[in-house]
Short mmCIF file of the C-alpha atoms (twelve columns), coordinates in Angstrom:
data_MODEL
# 
_entry.id   MODEL 
# 
loop_
_atom_site.group_PDB 
_atom_site.id 
_atom_site.type_symbol 
_atom_site.label_atom_id 
_atom_site.label_alt_id 
_atom_site.label_comp_id 
_atom_site.label_asym_id 
_atom_site.label_seq_id 
_atom_site.Cartn_x 
_atom_site.Cartn_y 
_atom_site.Cartn_z 
_atom_site.pdbx_PDB_model_num 
ATOM 1   C CA . MET A 1   -91.708  55.192 27.383 1 
ATOM 2   C CA . LYS A 2   -93.550  54.888 31.004 1 
ATOM 3   C CA . ILE A 3   -91.218  53.632 33.904 1 
ATOM 4   C CA . ALA A 4   -92.835  52.902 37.564 1 
ATOM 5   C CA . ILE A 5   -91.048  53.121 39.906 1 
ATOM 6   C CA . ILE A 6   -92.579  51.438 43.464 1 
ATOM 7   C CA . GLY A 7   -90.661  52.332 46.215 1 
ATOM 8   C CA . LEU A 8   -88.719  55.972 46.485 1 
ATOM 9   C CA . GLY A 9   -86.226  54.579 49.351 1 
ATOM 10  C CA . LEU A 10  -82.584  54.603 48.781 1 
ATOM 11  C CA . ILE A 11  -82.199  52.272 45.903 1 
ATOM 12  C CA . GLY A 12  -85.455  53.466 44.036 1 
ATOM 13  C CA . GLY A 13  -84.600  57.040 44.460 1 
ATOM 14  C CA . SER A 14  -81.191  56.602 43.235 1 
ATOM 15  C CA . ILE A 15  -82.730  54.770 39.816 1 
ATOM 16  C CA . ALA A 16  -85.187  57.750 39.536 1 
ATOM 17  C CA . ARG A 17  -82.516  60.635 39.838 1 
ATOM 18  C CA . ARG A 18  -80.333  58.999 36.557 1 
ATOM 19  C CA . LEU A 19  -83.206  57.934 34.646 1 
ATOM 20  C CA . ARG A 20  -83.887  61.421 32.704 1 
ATOM 21  C CA . GLY A 21  -83.592  61.101 29.541 1 
ATOM 22  C CA . PHE A 22  -83.602  57.419 29.288 1 
ATOM 23  C CA . HIS A 23  -85.715  56.766 26.059 1 
ATOM 24  C CA . ASN A 24  -87.410  59.578 26.843 1 
ATOM 25  C CA . CYS A 25  -89.205  58.130 29.962 1 
ATOM 26  C CA . THR A 26  -91.863  59.170 31.840 1 
ATOM 27  C CA . ILE A 27  -90.974  58.830 35.512 1 
ATOM 28  C CA . SER A 28  -93.643  57.595 37.956 1 
ATOM 29  C CA . ALA A 29  -93.310  56.702 41.481 1 
ATOM 30  C CA . TYR A 30  -95.209  55.133 44.609 1 
ATOM 31  C CA . ASN A 31  -94.352  55.787 47.501 1 
ATOM 32  C CA . ARG A 32  -96.242  55.217 51.101 1 
ATOM 33  C CA . THR A 33  -96.140  58.339 52.136 1 
ATOM 34  C CA . ALA A 34  -97.165  61.381 50.238 1 
ATOM 35  C CA . GLU A 35  -94.375  63.629 51.424 1 
ATOM 36  C CA . THR A 36  -91.510  61.767 49.916 1 
ATOM 37  C CA . ILE A 37  -93.915  61.809 46.416 1 
ATOM 38  C CA . MET A 38  -94.117  65.688 46.759 1 
ATOM 39  C CA . LEU A 39  -90.106  66.138 47.776 1 
ATOM 40  C CA . ALA A 40  -89.285  63.706 44.516 1 
ATOM 41  C CA . LYS A 41  -91.439  65.811 42.465 1 
ATOM 42  C CA . HIS A 42  -90.530  69.151 43.738 1 
ATOM 43  C CA . ASP A 43  -86.789  67.862 43.339 1 
ATOM 44  C CA . GLY A 44  -87.380  67.035 39.564 1 
ATOM 45  C CA . VAL A 45  -86.691  63.402 40.125 1 
ATOM 46  C CA . ILE A 46  -90.059  61.805 38.977 1 
ATOM 47  C CA . ASP A 47  -92.393  63.614 36.487 1 
ATOM 48  C CA . GLU A 48  -95.527  61.794 38.555 1 
ATOM 49  C CA . GLY A 49  -96.497  60.101 42.002 1 
ATOM 50  C CA . SER A 50  -98.954  58.927 44.355 1 
ATOM 51  C CA . THR A 51  -99.545  56.924 47.098 1 
ATOM 52  C CA . ASP A 52  -101.996 54.308 45.065 1 
ATOM 53  C CA . PRO A 53  -99.643  51.591 43.540 1 
ATOM 54  C CA . GLY A 54  -102.341 50.765 40.734 1 
ATOM 55  C CA . GLU A 55  -102.216 54.511 39.685 1 
ATOM 56  C CA . VAL A 56  -98.847  54.424 38.832 1 
ATOM 57  C CA . MET A 57  -98.196  50.866 37.244 1 
ATOM 58  C CA . GLU A 58  -101.074 51.696 35.201 1 
ATOM 59  C CA . ASN A 59  -99.781  51.719 31.231 1 
ATOM 60  C CA . ALA A 60  -96.189  51.193 32.682 1 
ATOM 61  C CA . ASP A 61  -94.023  50.144 30.219 1 
ATOM 62  C CA . LEU A 62  -91.419  48.936 32.578 1 
ATOM 63  C CA . ILE A 63  -91.905  48.414 36.401 1 
ATOM 64  C CA . ILE A 64  -89.053  48.502 38.835 1 
ATOM 65  C CA . LEU A 65  -89.628  47.270 42.074 1 
ATOM 66  C CA . CYS A 66  -88.038  48.912 45.121 1 
ATOM 67  C CA . LEU A 67  -89.586  47.264 48.187 1 
ATOM 68  C CA . TYR A 68  -88.348  43.960 50.635 1 
ATOM 69  C CA . PRO A 69  -89.168  40.736 48.433 1 
ATOM 70  C CA . GLN A 70  -92.672  39.748 49.715 1 
ATOM 71  C CA . LEU A 71  -94.044  43.627 49.452 1 
ATOM 72  C CA . ASN A 72  -93.386  43.539 45.715 1 
ATOM 73  C CA . ILE A 73  -94.664  40.414 45.313 1 
ATOM 74  C CA . ASP A 74  -97.912  41.482 46.823 1 
ATOM 75  C CA . MET A 75  -97.968  44.736 44.985 1 
ATOM 76  C CA . VAL A 76  -97.759  42.546 41.739 1 
ATOM 77  C CA . LYS A 77  -100.170 40.197 43.168 1 
ATOM 78  C CA . ASN A 78  -102.913 43.613 44.174 1 
ATOM 79  C CA . ASN A 79  -102.323 45.377 41.355 1 
ATOM 80  C CA . LEU A 80  -102.125 42.858 38.253 1 
ATOM 81  C CA . SER A 81  -105.023 44.443 36.666 1 
ATOM 82  C CA . HIS A 82  -103.222 47.340 36.307 1 
ATOM 83  C CA . ILE A 83  -100.521 45.980 34.617 1 
ATOM 84  C CA . LYS A 84  -100.721 45.927 31.329 1 
ATOM 85  C CA . SER A 85  -100.016 43.450 28.197 1 
ATOM 86  C CA . GLY A 86  -96.449  43.758 27.596 1 
ATOM 87  C CA . ALA A 87  -94.802  45.324 30.096 1 
ATOM 88  C CA . VAL A 88  -91.773  44.461 31.550 1 
ATOM 89  C CA . ILE A 89  -91.151  44.140 35.336 1 
ATOM 90  C CA . THR A 90  -87.949  44.188 37.098 1 
ATOM 91  C CA . ASP A 91  -86.831  44.206 40.812 1 
ATOM 92  C CA . VAL A 92  -83.983  45.226 42.739 1 
ATOM 93  C CA . SER A 93  -84.300  43.015 45.742 1 
ATOM 94  C CA . GLY A 94  -81.295  40.948 47.113 1 
ATOM 95  C CA . VAL A 95  -82.662  37.519 46.939 1 
ATOM 96  C CA . LYS A 96  -83.506  35.870 43.521 1 
ATOM 97  C CA . SER A 97  -84.974  32.512 43.565 1 
ATOM 98  C CA . PHE A 98  -87.768  33.365 45.620 1 
ATOM 99  C CA . MET A 99  -88.925  36.165 43.931 1 
ATOM 100 C CA . ILE A 100 -88.791  34.368 40.371 1 
ATOM 101 C CA . ASP A 101 -90.839  31.393 42.003 1 
ATOM 102 C CA . GLU A 102 -93.090  33.143 43.691 1 
ATOM 103 C CA . MET A 103 -93.892  36.061 40.393 1 
ATOM 104 C CA . SER A 104 -94.119  32.563 38.141 1 
ATOM 105 C CA . LYS A 105 -97.106  32.203 40.075 1 
ATOM 106 C CA . ILE A 106 -99.036  35.277 39.868 1 
ATOM 107 C CA . LEU A 107 -97.867  36.550 36.305 1 
ATOM 108 C CA . PRO A 108 -99.452  35.740 32.820 1 
ATOM 109 C CA . ASP A 109 -96.942  34.554 29.977 1 
ATOM 110 C CA . ASP A 110 -97.699  37.887 28.484 1 
ATOM 111 C CA . ILE A 111 -95.601  40.024 31.370 1 
ATOM 112 C CA . ASP A 112 -91.914  39.077 31.656 1 
ATOM 113 C CA . PHE A 113 -90.402  39.994 35.007 1 
ATOM 114 C CA . VAL A 114 -86.545  39.742 34.762 1 
ATOM 115 C CA . GLY A 115 -84.682  39.447 38.149 1 
ATOM 116 C CA . ALA A 116 -82.380  41.989 38.808 1 
ATOM 117 C CA . HIS A 117 -79.771  43.289 41.465 1 
ATOM 118 C CA . PRO A 118 -77.528  46.259 41.765 1 
ATOM 119 C CA . MET A 119 -74.944  45.805 44.196 1 
ATOM 120 C CA . ALA A 120 -74.435  49.733 45.747 1 
ATOM 121 C CA . GLY A 121 -76.142  50.566 48.788 1 
ATOM 122 C CA . ARG A 122 -75.173  52.624 51.849 1 
ATOM 123 C CA . GLU A 123 -75.488  52.697 56.045 1 
ATOM 124 C CA . VAL A 124 -78.627  55.004 55.844 1 
ATOM 125 C CA . GLY A 125 -81.949  54.361 53.972 1 
ATOM 126 C CA . GLY A 126 -84.841  56.482 52.635 1 
ATOM 127 C CA . TYR A 127 -85.379  59.038 49.698 1 
ATOM 128 C CA . GLN A 128 -83.393  61.679 51.677 1 
ATOM 129 C CA . SER A 129 -80.326  59.178 51.436 1 
ATOM 130 C CA . SER A 130 -80.730  58.749 47.417 1 
ATOM 131 C CA . THR A 131 -78.069  60.364 45.012 1 
ATOM 132 C CA . ASP A 132 -77.854  60.177 41.919 1 
ATOM 133 C CA . THR A 133 -74.099  58.806 42.438 1 
ATOM 134 C CA . LEU A 134 -74.674  55.919 43.973 1 
ATOM 135 C CA . PHE A 135 -74.590  53.278 40.991 1 
ATOM 136 C CA . ASN A 136 -71.367  55.089 39.632 1 
ATOM 137 C CA . LYS A 137 -69.021  52.064 38.736 1 
ATOM 138 C CA . ALA A 138 -71.236  49.500 40.538 1 
ATOM 139 C CA . SER A 139 -72.035  45.878 39.221 1 
ATOM 140 C CA . PHE A 140 -75.300  45.235 38.335 1 
ATOM 141 C CA . LEU A 141 -76.519  41.719 38.526 1 
ATOM 142 C CA . ILE A 142 -79.050  40.176 35.902 1 
ATOM 143 C CA . THR A 143 -80.842  36.700 36.647 1 
ATOM 144 C CA . PRO A 144 -83.122  35.955 32.983 1 
ATOM 145 C CA . MET A 145 -85.013  32.769 32.874 1 
ATOM 146 C CA . LYS A 146 -85.056  30.337 29.880 1 
ATOM 147 C CA . ASN A 147 -89.097  32.446 28.982 1 
ATOM 148 C CA . ASN A 148 -87.863  36.038 28.967 1 
ATOM 149 C CA . LYS A 149 -87.938  37.998 26.073 1 
ATOM 150 C CA . PRO A 150 -84.351  39.016 24.808 1 
ATOM 151 C CA . GLU A 151 -85.478  42.715 24.090 1 
ATOM 152 C CA . SER A 152 -86.857  42.348 27.936 1 
ATOM 153 C CA . VAL A 153 -83.432  41.495 29.213 1 
ATOM 154 C CA . ALA A 154 -81.899  43.698 27.132 1 
ATOM 155 C CA . LEU A 155 -83.875  46.607 28.402 1 
ATOM 156 C CA . VAL A 156 -82.763  45.833 32.059 1 
ATOM 157 C CA . ARG A 157 -79.180  46.008 30.757 1 
ATOM 158 C CA . GLU A 158 -79.321  49.196 29.098 1 
ATOM 159 C CA . LEU A 159 -80.990  49.972 32.202 1 
ATOM 160 C CA . ALA A 160 -78.486  49.103 34.328 1 
ATOM 161 C CA . GLU A 161 -76.221  51.150 32.191 1 
ATOM 162 C CA . TYR A 162 -77.791  54.062 32.006 1 
ATOM 163 C CA . ILE A 163 -77.940  54.599 35.997 1 
ATOM 164 C CA . GLY A 164 -74.052  54.382 36.179 1 
ATOM 165 C CA . CYS A 165 -73.306  50.377 36.359 1 
ATOM 166 C CA . LYS A 166 -69.929  49.623 35.557 1 
ATOM 167 C CA . HIS A 167 -69.899  45.829 35.236 1 
ATOM 168 C CA . VAL A 168 -73.425  44.000 34.409 1 
ATOM 169 C CA . VAL A 169 -73.249  40.326 35.125 1 
ATOM 170 C CA . THR A 170 -75.864  37.989 33.736 1 
ATOM 171 C CA . THR A 171 -76.092  35.049 36.586 1 
ATOM 172 C CA . THR A 172 -78.967  32.266 37.171 1 
ATOM 173 C CA . PRO A 173 -80.532  32.726 40.415 1 
ATOM 174 C CA . GLU A 174 -79.220  30.187 42.194 1 
ATOM 175 C CA . GLU A 175 -75.795  31.121 41.663 1 
ATOM 176 C CA . HIS A 176 -76.762  34.789 42.757 1 
ATOM 177 C CA . ASP A 177 -78.273  33.685 46.053 1 
ATOM 178 C CA . ALA A 178 -75.273  31.372 46.407 1 
ATOM 179 C CA . ILE A 179 -72.778  33.749 46.234 1 
ATOM 180 C CA . ILE A 180 -74.791  36.920 47.961 1 
ATOM 181 C CA . ALA A 181 -75.103  34.177 51.043 1 
ATOM 182 C CA . TYR A 182 -71.429  34.614 51.554 1 
ATOM 183 C CA . THR A 183 -70.744  38.430 49.562 1 
ATOM 184 C CA . SER A 184 -73.266  40.341 51.525 1 
ATOM 185 C CA . GLN A 185 -75.377  38.001 53.901 1 
ATOM 186 C CA . LEU A 186 -72.721  36.278 56.122 1 
ATOM 187 C CA . MET A 187 -71.099  39.749 56.290 1 
ATOM 188 C CA . HIS A 188 -73.823  40.968 58.237 1 
ATOM 189 C CA . VAL A 189 -74.286  37.855 60.373 1 
ATOM 190 C CA . VAL A 190 -70.803  37.983 61.538 1 
ATOM 191 C CA . ALA A 191 -70.773  41.763 61.995 1 
ATOM 192 C CA . VAL A 192 -74.204  40.931 64.559 1 
ATOM 193 C CA . ALA A 193 -72.471  38.195 65.891 1 
ATOM 194 C CA . LEU A 194 -69.519  40.249 66.756 1 
ATOM 195 C CA . CYS A 195 -71.973  42.874 68.105 1 
ATOM 196 C CA . ASP A 196 -74.002  40.495 70.211 1 
ATOM 197 C CA . ASN A 197 -70.748  39.206 72.132 1 
ATOM 198 C CA . PRO A 198 -70.756  41.287 75.648 1 
ATOM 199 C CA . MET A 199 -67.067  41.828 74.857 1 
ATOM 200 C CA . ILE A 200 -68.533  44.809 72.704 1 
ATOM 201 C CA . GLU A 201 -69.368  46.985 75.967 1 
ATOM 202 C CA . ARG A 202 -65.558  46.942 77.473 1 
ATOM 203 C CA . SER A 203 -63.868  47.340 74.601 1 
ATOM 204 C CA . THR A 204 -64.496  51.251 73.631 1 
ATOM 205 C CA . PHE A 205 -60.642  52.115 73.789 1 
ATOM 206 C CA . PHE A 206 -59.311  48.892 73.336 1 
ATOM 207 C CA . SER A 207 -59.530  48.836 69.178 1 
ATOM 208 C CA . ALA A 208 -57.133  50.298 66.918 1 
ATOM 209 C CA . GLY A 209 -60.135  50.281 63.764 1 
ATOM 210 C CA . SER A 210 -60.411  46.221 63.568 1 
ATOM 211 C CA . LEU A 211 -63.551  46.157 65.593 1 
ATOM 212 C CA . ARG A 212 -65.125  48.889 63.690 1 
ATOM 213 C CA . ASP A 213 -64.517  47.553 60.204 1 
ATOM 214 C CA . CYS A 214 -65.331  44.507 60.856 1 
ATOM 215 C CA . THR A 215 -68.700  45.716 62.585 1 
ATOM 216 C CA . ARG A 216 -69.913  48.469 60.083 1 
ATOM 217 C CA . VAL A 217 -72.637  46.839 58.740 1 
ATOM 218 C CA . ALA A 218 -74.278  45.676 62.445 1 
ATOM 219 C CA . VAL A 219 -76.223  48.787 62.309 1 
ATOM 220 C CA . ILE A 220 -78.568  47.676 60.194 1 
ATOM 221 C CA . ASN A 221 -82.169  47.186 58.682 1 
ATOM 222 C CA . GLU A 222 -83.921  44.057 60.820 1 
ATOM 223 C CA . LYS A 223 -86.988  44.339 58.959 1 
ATOM 224 C CA . MET A 224 -85.278  43.869 55.925 1 
ATOM 225 C CA . TRP A 225 -82.569  41.634 56.609 1 
ATOM 226 C CA . SER A 226 -84.318  39.124 58.665 1 
ATOM 227 C CA . GLU A 227 -86.727  38.993 55.651 1 
ATOM 228 C CA . LEU A 228 -83.566  38.271 52.883 1 
ATOM 229 C CA . PHE A 229 -82.131  35.822 55.561 1 
ATOM 230 C CA . VAL A 230 -85.145  33.729 55.623 1 
ATOM 231 C CA . ALA A 231 -86.134  33.989 52.023 1 
ATOM 232 C CA . ASN A 232 -82.611  32.372 51.108 1 
ATOM 233 C CA . LYS A 233 -82.239  30.055 54.068 1 
ATOM 234 C CA . GLU A 234 -80.987  27.209 52.589 1 
ATOM 235 C CA . GLN A 235 -78.305  28.983 50.872 1 
ATOM 236 C CA . LEU A 236 -77.154  31.167 54.122 1 
ATOM 237 C CA . VAL A 237 -77.346  28.328 56.105 1 
ATOM 238 C CA . ASN A 238 -74.573  26.595 54.259 1 
ATOM 239 C CA . ARG A 239 -72.232  29.816 54.167 1 
ATOM 240 C CA . ILE A 240 -72.390  29.320 57.655 1 
ATOM 241 C CA . HIS A 241 -71.702  26.117 58.675 1 
ATOM 242 C CA . GLU A 242 -68.444  26.622 56.216 1 
ATOM 243 C CA . MET A 243 -67.685  30.208 58.538 1 
ATOM 244 C CA . GLN A 244 -68.149  27.409 61.057 1 
ATOM 245 C CA . ASP A 245 -65.968  24.315 59.942 1 
ATOM 246 C CA . SER A 246 -63.159  27.655 59.078 1 
ATOM 247 C CA . LEU A 247 -63.830  28.725 62.472 1 
ATOM 248 C CA . GLY A 248 -62.839  25.426 64.067 1 
ATOM 249 C CA . LYS A 249 -60.013  24.690 62.075 1 
ATOM 250 C CA . ILE A 250 -58.137  27.852 63.934 1 
ATOM 251 C CA . ALA A 251 -59.384  27.533 67.240 1 
ATOM 252 C CA . ASP A 252 -57.992  23.845 66.871 1 
ATOM 253 C CA . ALA A 253 -54.507  24.793 65.634 1 
ATOM 254 C CA . VAL A 254 -54.501  27.456 68.659 1 
ATOM 255 C CA . GLU A 255 -55.993  25.073 71.169 1 
ATOM 256 C CA . LYS A 256 -52.715  22.957 69.853 1 
ATOM 257 C CA . SER A 257 -50.361  25.649 69.425 1 
ATOM 258 C CA . ASP A 258 -49.584  24.409 66.030 1 
ATOM 259 C CA . ARG A 259 -48.125  27.412 64.623 1 
ATOM 260 C CA . ASN A 260 -47.339  25.894 61.418 1 
ATOM 261 C CA . LYS A 261 -50.761  25.412 60.867 1 
ATOM 262 C CA . LEU A 262 -51.880  28.298 61.821 1 
ATOM 263 C CA . GLU A 263 -49.139  30.516 59.070 1 
ATOM 264 C CA . GLU A 264 -50.262  27.820 56.930 1 
ATOM 265 C CA . ILE A 265 -54.313  29.088 57.185 1 
ATOM 266 C CA . MET A 266 -53.328  32.862 56.980 1 
ATOM 267 C CA . LYS A 267 -50.781  32.604 54.412 1 
ATOM 268 C CA . HIS A 268 -53.770  30.856 52.291 1 
ATOM 269 C CA . ALA A 269 -56.000  33.347 53.288 1 
ATOM 270 C CA . THR A 270 -53.643  36.082 52.308 1 
ATOM 271 C CA . SER A 271 -53.345  34.640 48.862 1 
ATOM 272 C CA . GLN A 272 -57.118  34.419 48.471 1 
ATOM 273 C CA . LYS A 273 -57.438  37.782 49.259 1 
ATOM 274 C CA . MET A 274 -54.741  39.631 47.253 1 
ATOM 275 C CA . LYS A 275 -56.394  37.272 43.920 1 
ATOM 276 C CA . TRP A 276 -59.851  38.590 44.872 1 
ATOM 277 C CA . LEU A 277 -58.541  42.320 44.949 1 
ATOM 278 C CA . MET A 278 -56.430  41.812 41.915 1 
ATOM 279 C CA . GLU A 279 -59.408  40.192 39.948 1 
# 
């Protein structure tokens, strides 16, 4: 089996580091920079690589797209003639409806795209930050469509388990995007909003840790996250409005000095958090 990894950043590099031995595969990789290809070959992470994505995709049985969503789409569209009949394509993008809709416009019936999203990452990116332990005990989300072949979905599931993911969850693209808008994208929105407040400039010695914790993901890749926000704009805007409603309830209770209401809101939040931790 030949596996083509398109993009040797944090995720692509970490997948490559865990693939050795999977179906006795040959690991081929595309990256924009030849230096990264050479480093990955030197590390024994890949067998072959090129700055030409068509060359990497040629005769690949499984193609794993590890670039930003629109770049993933463009790579497939521009190199379709190099993708063989029967190939399976998957991705690691944080938006799924957008990816599936766009791929359906491009791919012929004899090439199967199975949307996926490993729930793992670090605050630093690039191949140099990749690790063979990134996916240990992580969740891996798969969003198959009705026209996907069962064996294609099974291959992506097997891949997820092989690289170390503990929970492999099958869901719909719509549910994925709705929940990820809350668990991931909204968290980045909140962190960015907190750091957009000029109060942070006066807060150096006024925090015991809460500000640091709440703004951890504010050190952000603006190119990638702005694209993810816009690609999932309907769901993210819904989550932002829900957050505004919750903040409005708290602000109203504080303004009215309604401690009973505040205690009620806090008790409910504590209960929800503890329930989530147990799950």
